[in-house]
MARROLO-687233 format. One record per residue (C-alpha): residue in three letters; z, x, y. Coordinates in steps of 0.001 Angstrom, whole numbers, padded with zeros to 6 digits, always signed. Example, Ala and Ser with C-alpha at 12.3 -4.5 7.8 and 13.67 -1.06 7.14 Angstrom:
<rs>
ALA+007800+012300-004500;SER+007140+013670-001060;
</rs>
This chain:
<rs>
MET-000002+000102+000079;ARG-000865+001346+003399;ASN+001358+000725+006443;SER-001530-001126+008025;ASP-001337-003732+005218;VAL+002356-004609+005930;PRO+001745-007019+008861;MET-001002-008828+006919;MET+001297-009022+003775;THR+004242-010225+006013;LEU+002043-013041+007415;ARG+000988-014032+003841;ARG+004669-014240+002884;ALA+005482-016169+005999;VAL+002794-018729+005054;GLU+004562-019227+001724;TRP+007907-019701+003353;CYS+006721-022030+006055;GLY+004659-024220+003693;GLY+001151-023414+004908;ILE-000938-021880+007709;ASP-000638-024842+009994;ALA+003205-024876+009704;LEU+003289-021059+010351;GLY+000983-021479+013339;ASP+003388-024033+014744;ALA+006352-021745+014182;LEU+004627-018792+015772;ASN+003012-020960+018479;THR-000526-019783+017564;THR-003544-021328+016019;ALA-004570-021521+012313;GLU-007848-019801+013312;SER-006078-016836+014612;LEU-003780-016649+011630;GLU-006841-016769+009307;ARG-008443-013901+011209;TRP-005326-011794+010893;LEU-004798-012840+007179;SER-008365-011815+006370;GLY-007963-008494+008144;GLU-010760-009420+010569;GLU-008384-008711+013407;GLU-005165-006671+013562;VAL-001935-008669+013644;PRO-000403-008388+017132;THR+003001-006647+017032;GLN+004831-009577+018529;VAL+003362-012079+015936;PHE+004358-009582+013126;LEU+007985-009321+014460;GLN+008189-013091+014755;ALA+007012-013563+011117;VAL+009578-011007+010006;GLY+012219-013030+011753;LEU+011117-016234+010064;ILE+011169-014692+006771;LEU+014631-013270+007330;GLU+015999-016687+008444;ALA+014429-018499+005553;SER+015657-016031+003035;ALA+019164-015984+004537;ALA+019313-019855+004092;GLN+018362-019655+000560;PRO+021068-020051-002076;PRO+022190-016619-003535;GLY+020738-015695-006853;ARG+017468-017507-006242;SER+014382-015224-006053;THR+010871-015917-004826;PRO+008164-015987-007481;ASP+006661-012634-006270;SER+009819-010749-005333;SER+010020-007028-005886;ASP+011602-007514-009317;GLY+008405-009449-010506;GLY+010546-012457-011259;ARG+012263-010733-014135;ARG+015823-011798-015007;GLU+016658-009041-017619;ASN+017934-005612-016675;ARG+015245-002952-016580;HIS+016551+000375-017865;
</rs>
């Protein structure tokens, strides 16, 4: 993963947490068309939008009950210990 991919990946995760592009656009006060250009890599994600998306993800994950993981979390959804 390149550092330049992080903002785009963050937006993708924020789309999941918010329930779609339109909902994320509302939360970030931007258009779905702009989000689609950023998500496709057609345009670079503005720093302020990236930071707002990070904040949304942090807020949403903090509100989630402990022990519940997202389907594509870093552990791959595994429940067993990896040794």
